[in-house]
C-alpha positions as CSV (number, residue, x, y, z in Angstrom):
1,X,210.4,101.1,195.8
2,X,209.9,97.7,194.1
3,X,209.9,97.5,190.3
4,X,209.8,94.7,187.7
5,X,212.0,96.7,185.3
6,X,215.5,95.2,184.6
7,X,218.3,97.2,183.2
8,X,219.3,96.0,179.7
9,X,223.0,96.5,180.4
10,X,222.8,94.4,183.6
11,X,220.8,91.7,181.9
12,X,223.2,91.5,179.1
13,X,226.2,91.2,181.4
14,X,224.6,88.4,183.5
15,X,223.6,86.5,180.3
16,X,227.2,86.8,179.0
17,X,228.7,85.5,182.2
18,X,226.3,82.6,182.3
19,X,227.3,81.6,178.7
20,X,231.0,81.8,179.6
21,X,230.6,79.6,182.6
22,X,228.5,77.0,180.7
23,X,231.1,77.0,177.8
24,X,234.5,77.3,179.4
25,X,236.3,76.3,176.2
26,X,235.1,79.5,174.7
27,X,236.2,81.6,177.6
28,X,238.2,84.6,176.4
29,X,241.5,85.3,178.1
30,X,240.4,88.9,179.0
31,X,237.6,87.6,181.3
32,X,239.7,85.0,183.2
33,X,240.8,87.4,185.9
34,X,237.3,88.9,186.3
35,X,235.6,85.5,186.8
36,X,238.4,84.3,189.0
37,X,237.6,87.1,191.5
38,X,233.8,86.5,191.3
39,X,232.0,84.2,193.7
40,X,230.3,81.3,191.9
41,X,227.6,81.4,194.6
42,X,226.3,84.7,193.3
43,X,225.4,83.2,189.9
44,X,224.5,79.5,190.7
45,X,223.0,77.4,193.4
46,X,225.3,75.8,196.0
47,X,224.1,72.3,195.1
48,X,225.3,72.6,191.5
49,X,228.8,74.1,192.2
50,X,230.6,72.8,195.3
51,X,232.9,75.0,197.3
52,X,235.9,72.9,196.6
53,X,237.2,72.1,193.1
54,X,239.9,69.7,191.7
55,X,242.3,72.1,190.2
56,X,244.7,70.8,187.5
57,X,248.4,71.1,188.1
58,X,249.6,74.6,187.6
59,X,246.2,76.2,187.9
60,X,246.0,78.9,190.6
61,X,242.4,80.1,190.2
62,X,238.9,78.7,189.5
63,X,239.0,80.4,186.1
64,X,242.2,78.6,185.2
65,X,240.6,75.3,186.3
66,X,237.5,75.9,184.2
67,X,239.6,76.8,181.1
68,X,241.6,73.5,181.2
69,X,238.9,71.0,182.3
70,X,235.7,69.5,181.0
71,X,232.5,71.5,181.1
72,X,231.2,69.3,184.0
73,X,232.7,70.3,187.3
74,X,233.9,67.4,189.4
75,X,233.2,67.1,193.1
76,X,236.0,66.4,195.4
77,X,236.2,64.4,198.6
78,X,235.2,66.2,201.8
79,X,237.9,68.3,203.4
80,X,240.0,66.5,206.0
81,X,239.2,67.1,209.6
82,X,241.5,69.4,211.7
83,X,244.7,67.6,212.3
84,X,245.6,66.4,215.7
85,X,248.0,68.9,217.3
86,X,249.9,66.1,218.9
87,X,250.4,64.2,215.6
88,X,253.9,64.1,214.0
89,X,254.7,66.9,211.6
90,X,252.4,69.4,213.4
91,X,253.3,72.2,215.8
92,X,251.4,71.7,219.0
93,X,250.5,74.6,221.2
94,X,253.0,75.2,224.0
95,X,251.9,73.7,227.3
96,X,251.7,76.9,229.2
97,X,250.5,77.0,232.8
98,X,247.5,79.1,233.7
99,X,249.7,81.8,235.4
100,X,252.0,82.0,232.4
101,X,249.2,82.1,230.0
102,X,247.6,84.9,231.9
103,X,250.8,86.9,231.9
104,X,251.2,86.4,228.1
105,X,247.6,87.5,227.6
106,X,248.1,90.6,229.8
107,X,251.2,91.6,227.7
108,X,249.4,91.2,224.4
109,X,246.1,92.7,225.4
110,X,246.9,94.7,228.5
111,X,244.2,97.3,227.8
112,X,241.5,94.6,227.8
113,X,242.7,92.4,230.7
114,X,243.9,95.1,233.1
115,X,240.5,95.9,234.5
116,X,239.9,92.2,235.3
117,X,243.2,91.9,237.0
118,X,242.7,95.0,239.0
119,X,239.2,93.9,240.1
120,X,240.4,90.6,241.5
121,X,243.5,92.0,243.1
122,X,241.8,95.0,244.7
123,X,239.2,92.7,246.2
124,X,241.9,91.0,248.3
125,X,243.6,94.4,249.0
126,X,240.3,95.8,250.3
127,X,239.9,92.8,252.7
128,X,243.3,93.6,254.1
129,X,242.3,97.3,254.6
130,X,239.0,96.4,256.2
131,X,240.1,93.6,258.7
132,X,242.0,96.0,261.0
133,X,238.8,97.7,262.1
134,X,236.3,95.0,261.5
135,X,233.4,94.7,264.0
136,X,230.2,92.8,264.5
137,X,226.9,93.5,266.3
138,X,225.8,90.2,267.8
139,X,222.5,91.7,269.1
140,X,221.3,92.5,265.6
141,X,221.9,89.0,264.4
142,X,219.5,87.6,266.9
143,X,215.8,87.6,266.1
144,X,214.2,90.8,267.3
145,X,217.5,92.1,268.6
146,X,218.4,95.8,268.8
147,X,221.9,97.3,268.5
148,X,223.1,99.2,271.6
149,X,223.7,103.0,271.0
150,X,226.3,105.4,272.2
151,X,225.7,109.0,273.2
152,X,225.8,110.1,269.5
153,X,223.1,107.6,268.6
154,X,225.4,105.3,266.6
155,X,225.1,101.6,266.7
156,X,227.9,100.1,268.8
157,X,229.4,96.7,268.0
158,X,232.2,94.5,269.2
159,X,235.7,94.7,267.7
160,X,239.3,93.7,268.5
161,X,242.7,95.0,267.7
162,X,244.9,98.0,268.5
163,X,242.4,100.6,267.4
164,X,239.7,99.3,269.8
165,X,241.8,97.8,272.6
166,X,244.7,100.3,273.0
167,X,243.2,103.6,271.7
168,X,239.7,102.7,272.9
169,X,237.9,103.8,269.8
170,X,234.2,102.8,269.7
171,X,233.5,100.0,267.2
172,X,231.0,101.8,265.1
173,X,230.3,102.0,261.3
174,X,232.0,105.4,261.1
175,X,235.1,104.2,263.0
176,X,235.4,101.2,260.7
177,X,235.1,103.4,257.6
178,X,237.7,106.0,258.7
179,X,240.3,103.3,259.7
180,X,239.7,101.5,256.4
181,X,240.1,104.8,254.6
182,X,243.6,105.2,256.1
183,X,244.7,101.8,254.7
184,X,243.0,102.5,251.4
185,X,244.7,105.9,251.2
186,X,248.2,104.3,251.6
187,X,247.5,101.9,248.8
188,X,246.1,104.7,246.6
189,X,249.4,106.6,247.1
190,X,251.2,103.5,245.7
191,X,248.7,103.1,242.8
192,X,249.8,106.5,241.6
193,X,253.1,105.0,240.7
194,X,251.5,102.5,238.3
195,X,251.4,103.3,234.6
196,X,249.2,106.3,233.9
197,X,246.8,104.2,231.8
198,X,246.2,101.6,234.7
199,X,246.3,103.6,237.9
200,X,242.7,105.0,237.7
201,X,241.3,101.5,237.2
202,X,243.0,100.2,240.4
203,X,241.9,103.2,242.4
204,X,238.3,102.9,241.2
205,X,238.0,99.2,241.8
206,X,239.4,99.5,245.4
207,X,236.8,102.2,246.1
208,X,234.0,100.1,244.5
209,X,234.8,97.2,246.9
210,X,234.6,99.5,249.8
211,X,231.1,100.8,248.8
212,X,229.8,97.3,248.2
213,X,231.0,96.2,251.6
214,X,229.7,99.3,253.3
215,X,226.2,98.8,251.8
216,X,226.2,95.2,253.0
217,X,227.0,96.4,256.5
218,X,224.2,99.0,256.4
219,X,221.7,96.3,255.6
220,X,223.0,93.6,257.9
221,X,223.9,95.5,261.1
222,X,222.2,98.9,260.9
223,X,218.7,98.1,259.6
224,X,218.9,100.2,256.4
225,X,216.6,98.1,254.3
226,X,215.6,100.9,252.0
227,X,218.0,101.5,249.1
228,X,217.3,105.2,249.1
229,X,218.5,105.6,252.7
230,X,221.7,103.6,251.9
231,X,222.4,105.7,248.9
232,X,222.2,108.8,251.0
233,X,224.9,107.5,253.4
234,X,227.0,106.2,250.5
235,X,227.1,109.7,249.0
236,X,228.2,111.1,252.3
237,X,230.9,108.5,252.5
238,X,232.2,109.4,249.0
239,X,232.4,113.1,250.1
240,X,234.4,112.0,253.2
241,X,236.7,109.9,251.0
242,X,237.5,112.9,248.8
243,X,238.2,115.0,251.9
244,X,240.5,112.3,253.3
245,X,242.5,112.2,250.0
246,X,243.0,116.0,250.1
247,X,243.8,116.1,253.9
248,X,246.2,113.2,254.0
249,X,248.0,114.4,250.8
250,X,248.5,117.8,252.4
251,X,249.9,116.1,255.6
252,X,252.4,114.0,253.6
253,X,253.7,117.2,251.9
254,X,253.6,119.7,254.8
255,X,254.7,117.5,257.7
256,X,253.7,115.3,260.6
257,X,251.8,118.1,262.4
258,X,249.4,118.6,259.5
259,X,249.0,114.9,259.0
260,X,248.3,114.4,262.7
261,X,245.6,117.1,262.5
262,X,243.9,115.4,259.6
263,X,243.9,112.0,261.4
264,X,242.6,113.7,264.6
265,X,239.7,115.3,262.7
266,X,238.7,112.1,260.7
267,X,239.5,109.1,263.0
268,X,239.3,110.7,266.4
269,X,236.4,113.1,265.6
270,X,238.3,116.1,266.8
271,X,237.9,114.8,270.4
272,X,239.8,117.1,272.9
273,X,240.5,114.1,275.1
274,X,242.4,112.3,272.4
275,X,245.6,110.6,273.6
276,X,248.3,112.6,271.7
277,X,250.7,109.7,272.0
278,X,248.4,107.4,270.1
279,X,247.9,110.1,267.5
280,X,251.7,110.4,267.1
281,X,251.9,106.6,266.8
282,X,249.4,106.5,264.0
283,X,251.4,109.2,262.1
284,X,254.7,107.3,262.5
285,X,253.1,104.0,261.5
286,X,251.6,105.6,258.3
287,X,255.0,107.0,257.3
288,X,256.6,103.6,257.8
289,X,254.0,101.7,255.8
290,X,254.0,104.3,252.9
291,X,257.8,103.8,252.8
292,X,257.4,100.0,252.6
293,X,254.9,100.4,249.8
294,X,257.3,102.8,248.0
295,X,260.1,100.2,248.1
296,X,257.8,97.3,247.0
297,X,257.6,96.4,243.3
298,X,254.4,96.8,241.3
299,X,254.1,93.0,241.2
300,X,254.1,92.8,245.0
301,X,251.3,95.3,245.3
302,X,249.3,94.2,242.3
303,X,249.4,90.6,243.2
304,X,246.8,91.2,245.9
305,X,248.8,89.6,248.6
306,X,250.1,92.8,250.3
307,X,249.8,92.9,254.1
308,X,250.2,95.9,256.5
309,X,252.6,94.7,259.1
310,X,252.4,95.4,262.8
311,X,250.3,98.1,264.3
312,X,250.9,101.8,265.4
313,X,251.7,100.6,268.9
314,X,255.1,99.5,267.7
315,X,256.1,103.1,267.3
316,X,255.5,104.0,270.9
317,X,259.2,103.8,271.8
318,X,260.1,106.4,269.2
319,X,257.2,108.5,270.2
320,X,258.2,108.6,273.9
321,X,261.8,109.8,273.1
322,X,262.3,113.3,274.3
323,X,263.1,115.8,271.6
324,X,266.5,117.5,271.9
325,X,264.9,120.7,270.7
326,X,262.9,120.8,274.0
327,X,266.1,120.9,275.9
328,X,267.5,123.9,274.1
329,X,267.1,127.3,275.7
330,X,265.0,129.8,273.9
């Protein structure tokens, strides 16, 4: 609430301080430290008292300068500009490269920069996971074109690589998602070895890149223009991803038979006509790639340049070896 009343004690104090400032030769010693810690701008206008003062030799405070100078405060020359870092007598900043500067920043503020590093690296890692089962639907890209359908009513595209050419999986959205999940799962297993504070960020960013790409495919190839329809499928994909994590983790712990069953359900849709040799090749290949990731350093993985080598077909020779246990008599 506004009022015109002024406290007598406050008015007396302000008057006393004004007199002391206007008559510095009468300044008592006991007020020197008090005025030295008080901003002049709170009592006077900036135009009358400049921010910089000529202090006499030996003076360490504004109060000391006022006590040993004339009543009129002298203005000083303007402050010099920032010195040139390259001039003699100065310490120039070290000429760090962009990569080295980023490394130093990451060490000093890892909590702040880690999420940005993870986002960029996982974008490249996701592209590596996705390319093995990539597909296109040329008919849809033509004006008025319609995608061909399989017996299950899925849009069928065109794809190349081991998964489509050797195993004869159908290039559909679901096939792409499940094969991409396998590669993402192997990277996620390796992310768990990162520092506990950073691992969740890497996992989350990798998953985010998948959903962004999946939504783009829905709109581009599968005619899902409505956001509500895409969201429904994205929720289903997230549930599938959680199931994949649990199923493949169980397979890694309990053995190849359990892992093969999980792959058969997710990738091969529990088809009774599945080639068991191809299924065994996938299991062997996953074991080999997880072992490679385990031996790789954090820098090799987090750099974004990781590549999955070969394809499951390379394990065919080992798969075709006859087990010695089958020759033993029961």
